[in-house]
N, C-alpha and C positions, 0 to 999 in steps of 0.2 A: 921357321917357315911362315911366309906371309899369308894372310887370309886369302888374298886373290889367287895364290897358287893353290891353296886347298880347294877353293871353290871351283877352280878350273878342272882340277884333277878329279873331283867328285861330282861333276855336272851331271852325270848319268844316274845319281842316286837320289831317291826320294827322301830316304832316312839313312843316316850313317852312324857308325859307332867308332870307338877307339881302334878297333881292329882294322877298319879301312884306312884310318889316319896313319896308323903305325906302318902300314904297307907303303905309304908314300914317305914318311919320315919316321924312321925307327927311333929317333931321339926326341920325338915330340913330347912336350910336357903338358899334362892335362890342364894345368893352371891357365893355359891360353884359351881353353874353351870357356872358362869363367869370364875371362876378359872380353872375348867375343860375344858372350851373352849379354854382358853389361853394356856393350856398344850397340846391341841390337842386330848383330850380324847373323846370329843363330839363335835357335830356340831349343830347349830340352824338352823332349817328349816324355821320356821316363829315364831313370838312372841309366847312363851309358849310351843313350840314343838321342840324336839331334837332327833337326832339319834346318835348312837355311830359311832365314826370316821372309824372303821374298817368294818362297814356294807357294804356287797357286794350289789352294786346297779344294779338292773335289771329292765326291764320294769315292771314286776309284783310287784316288791318291790315299784316302783314309784306309782303304782295304789293304793296299801295299804296305802301309805303316803298321796295320794290325798284324799282318803276316810276319813282318820283320822283327817287331819288338818282343815277340813271344813265340819262339819256334820250338817244335813244329805246330802250325795251326792253319786253319782255313776258315773262311767266312761261312757261316751257317745259321741255324735257328732263326730267330725273329727277323734278323736282317735279311737273310736269304729268302725267307718266305715273303717278305715285303717286296723284294726285288722281283720275284716271280709272280707277284700280284695275287698271292694266296691270302694275305691278310691286309688290312688297311695300312697305308703307307707310313703312318707315324710310329717310329721305332725309337726307343730310348737307348742310345749307345750302339757301337759296332760289336755285334755278337759273333763269337768264333768257337770252334771246337779245337781242343788241344789234347795231347796225351800227357801233358804236364798237369801240375795241380791247378785247380780252379782258382781264378784270380780276377780282379777288376782294377784296372788302372784308370784313375781319374786324371785327365790331363787338360791342358789349355785348348786342345783340339776336340775334346769330348771324352766320353767314357769308352774304353776298350775292355769288353767283358768276354771272358774265356771260361768255358765249361769243359770239364775233363771227362775223357772216355778212355777205355783201355787202348793200348797201341794198335791191337788188331782191328779196331773200328775206325782207324784213320784212312778211310778210303771213300770213294764215291764223290770226289771233287775233281774239278778241271781248272787248268791254268788259263787265265784270260789276260789279254794284254791291254794295258791302259790305252785308250783312245785319245786322239788329239796331239797337239804339238807341245813343245816345251821340254824341260829337263826330264820330265817323268815319262815321256813317250818311250815306248818299247819295253817298259817294265811290266812284270806279270804279277797277278795275285791269285791265290787259290780260292775258288767259290764251290760250295757244295752244289751237286746236281740237285734238281728240284725234288727228286724222289728221296735222295739221302737227307736233304734238309728237313723234309716232313718226318722221316724216321728219327733223325737226331732230336728233333723237337719232342716227339712223343716219348722217345727213350728217356730223355732228361726231365720230363714232366709227367711223372706217373700218376699225378692227381687228375690229369686230364684223361678220362676213361669212359665217359658215357655221352649220350645224345646231347644233354644239356650242356656238358662241358665243351663239346664240339661247336655247338651253336653259339656259345659265348665267345668263341674266338672270331666270329663273323667271317668264317672261312669261306673262300670263293670256290664253291663246289664246281661251278661250270668251268672255271679256269683249270682246275685240276683234271676234270674229266677230258677236257680238250687237249691237254698237253702232257699229262702223265703217261709214262711208259710203264704199264702195270706189270710186264714181265720182268723189267729191271727192278721195280719196286718189290716184288716178291723175292727176287734174288738177293737184294740187299737186306730184306727183313730176315731171311734165312741166315745170313752171315752174322747177324746179331746174336743168334743162338739163344734167344730169350723167350721163355714161354709166356712170361708176364707181358712183354712187349707184343707178342703175337696175339694174345687175347685182346689187348687194347686196340691193335690194328684191325682185328676183325670187327670190332665195334665201330672203328672209324670208317671202314669199308661200307658197313651197313648205313651209316650216316651219309656217305657220298652217294650211294645207290638210291636212297629213298628221299634225299633232300629235294 
């Protein structure tokens, strides 16, 4: 199979793997991927996953890649909190929640960081479509709802538990007050079924109310 054929057939993919290639050509030999990397046609993101070298990288494209190279997963934690304007914008790496083991992929595109939770906590996220034109248009990525992103963060950072800790986050209290659905927040909290988390969330709510 010629590279031009592969690129044409996979033009709707932000990131692809051998599985997609084999659907096009069941006899495809993975050695060709090494050849195409050496020629600069494609880039490896992590083992088994590739992008075309001319792919226009944006934040949303990185989110699609994050969702794809480690499944199931959705964007949450610091990255989501930053997107919602709850913490300062500077975030190191694309942070995600997964039901697989905790792992960090260091790639040429940046770090993809995954934190593990129980399968029954894989909820509270929505699928968003990439905006703009180009090969990535129409693809979707999973992003935690604001309320779930906050709870994911508190759940996985048990050392953050008092007023001083919350203040240290430089948390945007006004933004949370104006946009959070507290009924949904409480419903999601109950789904965690964690007394320890509930106690820390109580302190968080006090911080929000009196800040």
